[in-house]
Backbone bond lengths (Angstrom), bond angles and torsions (degrees), N, CA, C in turn:
res aa  C-N    CA-C-N  psi(-1)  N-CA   C-N-CA  omega(-1)  CA-C   N-CA-C  phi
1 M - - - 1.455 - - 1.523 108.95 -
2 I 1.307 115.71 132.14 1.458 121.45 179.51 1.531 108.38 -85.96
3 L 1.321 114.34 133.53 1.463 118.48 178.37 1.517 109.69 -65.92
4 E 1.285 115.08 138.78 1.454 120.01 -179.85 1.524 109.61 -90.44
5 M 1.316 114.93 138.47 1.463 120.36 -178.32 1.524 112.06 -62.24
6 K 1.317 116.79 -29.71 1.459 118.08 -179.18 1.526 111.40 -65.62
7 V 1.324 117.24 -32.75 1.471 120.61 177.64 1.522 109.42 -69.06
8 I 1.334 115.77 -45.31 1.466 120.06 179.45 1.531 110.17 -63.49
9 S 1.326 116.05 -42.24 1.466 120.38 179.98 1.524 111.46 -63.66
10 A 1.313 116.68 -42.36 1.463 120.26 178.91 1.526 110.44 -63.09
11 Y 1.340 116.69 -40.51 1.458 120.99 177.54 1.531 110.17 -61.14
12 M 1.340 115.34 -45.53 1.462 119.33 -179.25 1.521 111.76 -65.16
13 L 1.326 117.70 -36.42 1.466 120.55 176.42 1.525 111.00 -63.19
14 C 1.320 116.24 -38.71 1.472 119.53 177.48 1.523 110.68 -62.97
15 V 1.338 116.27 -43.55 1.465 120.44 179.57 1.525 110.21 -64.07
16 L 1.332 116.56 -43.61 1.463 119.35 178.50 1.527 111.49 -64.05
17 G 1.328 116.35 -28.36 1.456 120.96 178.80 1.521 113.65 -78.89
18 G 1.341 117.14 -2.68 1.460 120.40 175.91 1.517 115.26 110.49
19 N 1.323 118.72 -4.27 1.462 121.84 177.82 1.524 108.03 -88.82
20 A 1.326 116.64 106.06 1.461 121.35 -173.51 1.524 113.18 -65.98
21 S 1.333 117.35 -31.76 1.466 119.53 -179.76 1.530 109.68 -140.19
22 P 1.317 116.64 80.73 1.464 121.11 -179.03 1.536 111.68 -65.57
23 G 1.307 114.91 147.40 1.457 120.95 176.76 1.520 110.35 -105.59
24 A 1.323 115.21 -174.65 1.464 121.15 -177.92 1.529 111.19 -59.65
25 D 1.343 116.36 -41.35 1.472 119.17 -179.26 1.527 112.06 -63.91
26 D 1.327 116.43 -36.95 1.461 120.58 178.74 1.532 110.53 -65.18
27 I 1.320 116.02 -42.58 1.460 120.68 179.80 1.523 109.82 -65.10
28 K 1.327 116.24 -43.37 1.468 120.68 179.41 1.528 110.97 -62.21
29 K 1.327 116.20 -37.40 1.459 120.76 -179.45 1.534 110.54 -63.60
30 V 1.330 116.76 -42.41 1.463 120.89 178.73 1.525 109.97 -65.32
31 L 1.320 116.33 -46.02 1.464 120.39 -179.11 1.528 111.85 -63.15
32 S 1.319 116.57 -40.78 1.464 119.17 -179.43 1.532 111.44 -68.74
33 A 1.328 116.97 -30.72 1.463 119.98 177.31 1.530 111.09 -66.13
34 L 1.327 115.62 -23.04 1.464 121.21 179.28 1.519 112.44 -101.80
35 D 1.332 116.19 11.79 1.468 122.39 -178.41 1.526 112.63 57.10
36 I 1.336 115.73 40.01 1.461 121.83 177.64 1.522 107.55 -111.86
37 A 1.318 116.17 130.35 1.463 120.80 179.20 1.526 108.89 -68.90
38 A 1.310 115.78 130.40 1.456 121.39 179.74 1.520 109.87 -83.37
39 D 1.319 116.16 131.21 1.459 122.51 176.96 1.529 107.38 -98.32
40 D 1.337 116.07 103.00 1.467 120.89 -175.57 1.524 112.27 -58.00
41 A 1.324 117.03 -39.21 1.462 120.09 -178.75 1.532 110.86 -65.03
42 A 1.330 116.96 -41.74 1.460 120.64 179.71 1.528 111.20 -67.29
43 I 1.322 116.43 -39.72 1.469 120.46 178.51 1.524 110.18 -64.25
44 T 1.312 116.35 -45.79 1.467 120.85 -179.89 1.526 110.64 -61.92
45 L 1.330 117.05 -45.86 1.462 121.03 179.65 1.520 111.01 -60.82
46 F 1.330 116.57 -44.30 1.462 120.33 179.73 1.524 111.01 -60.98
47 L 1.322 116.51 -47.70 1.465 119.63 -178.28 1.530 111.59 -65.78
48 E 1.344 117.30 -33.96 1.468 120.27 177.12 1.527 110.42 -66.85
49 K 1.333 116.79 -43.28 1.464 120.18 -179.41 1.526 111.42 -68.39
50 L 1.306 116.66 -34.54 1.456 120.79 -179.91 1.522 111.04 -72.95
51 G 1.306 116.25 -37.92 1.460 120.64 179.12 1.517 112.43 58.97
52 D 1.317 116.43 -133.67 1.465 121.99 -179.16 1.525 112.17 -97.10
53 K 1.316 116.76 14.28 1.463 120.30 -177.68 1.526 110.61 -71.67
54 V 1.318 115.52 151.66 1.456 122.59 176.84 1.535 107.44 -90.17
55 L 1.319 116.32 134.39 1.454 121.13 -175.28 1.527 112.49 -55.32
56 A 1.316 117.80 -43.08 1.471 121.15 -179.07 1.526 110.89 -60.94
57 D 1.332 116.84 -37.27 1.466 120.56 178.86 1.528 110.96 -68.91
58 V 1.319 116.62 -38.19 1.466 121.21 179.15 1.530 109.77 -64.95
59 I 1.326 116.47 -42.26 1.470 120.76 179.42 1.523 110.27 -65.85
60 T 1.322 117.60 -42.11 1.463 121.44 179.13 1.524 110.53 -62.47
61 A 1.325 117.18 -43.30 1.465 120.83 178.36 1.526 110.79 -63.83
62 G 1.314 116.72 -38.44 1.459 120.51 177.92 1.516 112.11 -65.23
63 K 1.320 116.26 -39.44 1.470 120.23 178.18 1.528 110.34 -63.52
64 A 1.313 116.49 -39.68 1.463 120.33 179.99 1.528 110.21 -63.61
65 K 1.316 116.99 -39.02 1.465 120.35 178.21 1.524 110.86 -67.66
66 L 1.330 116.80 -40.34 1.459 120.54 -179.25 1.524 112.26 -68.31
67 S 1.315 117.00 -28.93 1.465 119.83 -178.44 1.524 111.19 -65.66
68 K 1.319 118.33 -21.52 1.462 121.78 179.27 1.526 111.75 -70.22
69 F 1.331 117.00 -19.76 1.454 120.36 -179.69 1.523 112.05 -78.36
70 G 1.301 117.34 -14.99 1.456 120.34 -178.03 1.509 110.30 83.93
71 G 1.284 114.81 176.81 1.461 119.14 -178.50 1.506 110.84 -114.57
72 G 1.275 115.05 158.35 1.454 119.47 177.24 1.509 110.27 -89.16
73 G 1.281 116.61 160.83 1.458 121.29 175.68 1.509 112.30 69.46
74 G 1.264 116.07 148.19 1.459 120.34 178.52 1.508 110.51 -85.29
75 G 1.259 115.21 158.26 1.454 119.58 176.18 1.512 109.42 -74.90
76 G 1.267 116.41 175.15 1.453 120.39 177.75 1.514 109.81 -67.53
77 G 1.286 116.37 159.51 1.465 120.58 178.04 1.513 109.62 -68.25
78 G 1.287 115.17 175.18 1.458 119.81 179.43 1.514 111.52 -63.23
79 G 1.283 116.44 156.13 1.453 120.47 -177.85 1.516 112.91 -86.24
80 S 1.335 118.16 -7.24 1.459 119.49 -176.93 1.516 110.85 -78.55
81 G 1.295 115.60 163.93 1.459 120.89 176.57 1.515 113.35 84.42
82 G 1.290 118.10 17.67 1.460 120.76 -178.67 1.517 112.58 -63.61
83 A 1.327 117.44 -42.34 1.461 121.11 -179.07 1.525 110.50 -68.68
84 A 1.330 116.24 -39.13 1.462 120.11 179.89 1.522 110.39 -64.99
85 A 1.313 116.75 -37.06 1.461 120.76 -179.84 1.531 110.04 -66.05
86 A 1.318 116.69 -38.23 1.465 119.95 179.91 1.519 110.60 -65.84
87 V 1.343 117.38 -40.63 1.452 121.13 178.90 1.522 109.45 -65.08
88 E 1.320 116.26 -40.97 1.456 120.75 -179.24 1.524 111.11 -63.52
89 E 1.321 116.92 -38.57 1.457 120.89 178.89 1.520 111.00 -63.94
90 E 1.324 116.91 -37.57 1.449 120.34 179.59 1.513 111.13 -65.61
91 K 1.328 116.96 -35.28 1.453 121.22 -178.28 1.520 111.54 -68.54
92 E 1.325 115.88 -35.58 1.454 119.29 -179.06 1.521 109.77 -71.60
93 E 1.297 115.17 130.67 1.447 119.14 177.05 1.511 107.92 -107.58
94 E 1.296 114.87 132.21 1.452 118.78 178.89 1.510 109.33 -79.07
95 E 1.299 115.46 135.76 1.445 119.45 176.21 1.518 108.28 -77.33
96 E 1.314 115.40 130.37 1.449 118.56 178.58 1.510 108.65 -82.32
97 E 1.309 114.65 132.42 1.448 118.98 -179.88 1.521 109.94 -82.11
98 E 1.284 114.22 140.13 1.454 120.23 179.74 1.529 108.00 -81.37
99 E 1.322 115.82 129.94 1.454 118.73 179.19 1.518 109.54 -78.57
100 V 1.301 114.12 132.98 1.450 119.75 -179.56 1.512 107.85 -118.39
101 D 1.320 117.15 127.66 1.452 121.61 178.66 1.524 108.42 -82.71
102 L 1.315 115.51 108.70 1.451 119.76 -179.71 1.515 111.48 -85.75
103 G 1.280 116.35 -8.45 1.458 120.17 174.60 1.504 113.30 80.81
104 G 1.231 119.69 -69.33 1.459 121.39 -173.49 1.512 109.11 107.45
105 G 1.320 116.05 -13.32 1.443 121.35 173.43 1.511 114.71 60.57
106 G 1.325 117.76 27.23 1.453 120.22 179.22 1.518 112.93 71.56
107 L 1.309 115.86 20.31 1.457 121.14 -178.02 1.518 112.47 -60.21
108 F 1.313 116.14 -34.74 1.449 120.13 -175.54 1.517 112.17 -107.99
109 G 1.300 116.64 23.71 1.441 120.82 173.93 1.514 114.95 87.28
110 E 1.334 118.85 -1.71 1.449 119.36 -179.69 1.523 109.87 -95.94
111 E 1.251 115.66 150.08 1.458 121.28 173.75 1.511 107.54 -95.44
112 A 1.296 117.63 162.39 1.455 121.69 -178.93 1.529 110.03 -58.27
113 G 1.319 117.38 126.48 1.458 122.29 178.16 1.522 112.70 74.71
114 D 1.314 118.16 9.43 1.455 121.83 -173.09 1.527 112.00 -105.74
115 G 1.336 118.23 -12.33 1.464 121.01 -172.60 1.506 113.43 -83.41
116 D 1.322 114.96 168.83 1.450 121.53 178.79 1.532 111.98 -82.26
117 Y 1.275 117.09 -12.25 1.450 120.10 -172.63 1.466 109.71 -100.38
């Protein structure tokens, strides 16, 4: 049986609310307050797997395992060359775009040169 996230979330809400070691009744109470049907088998399995472990320790151990996968995306480039980049930007000249009057073809009821805009 796969643990349901709603059971884990309810457990975590109890811990955040100040209950250091919530039981099945505490989890059911949170779920019922949210109109979610409590799955007794999932709650029991979760509490058995968690045992006497502290939630913060379980999360820390999980983070350590996830760090082995590496991260996505590259980091930012090096911070050097800031002054050179500024000089380079000054050298580049932006081409000014020529404005073209597309008219609108009287789509909005105005005639050419007749509108307020």
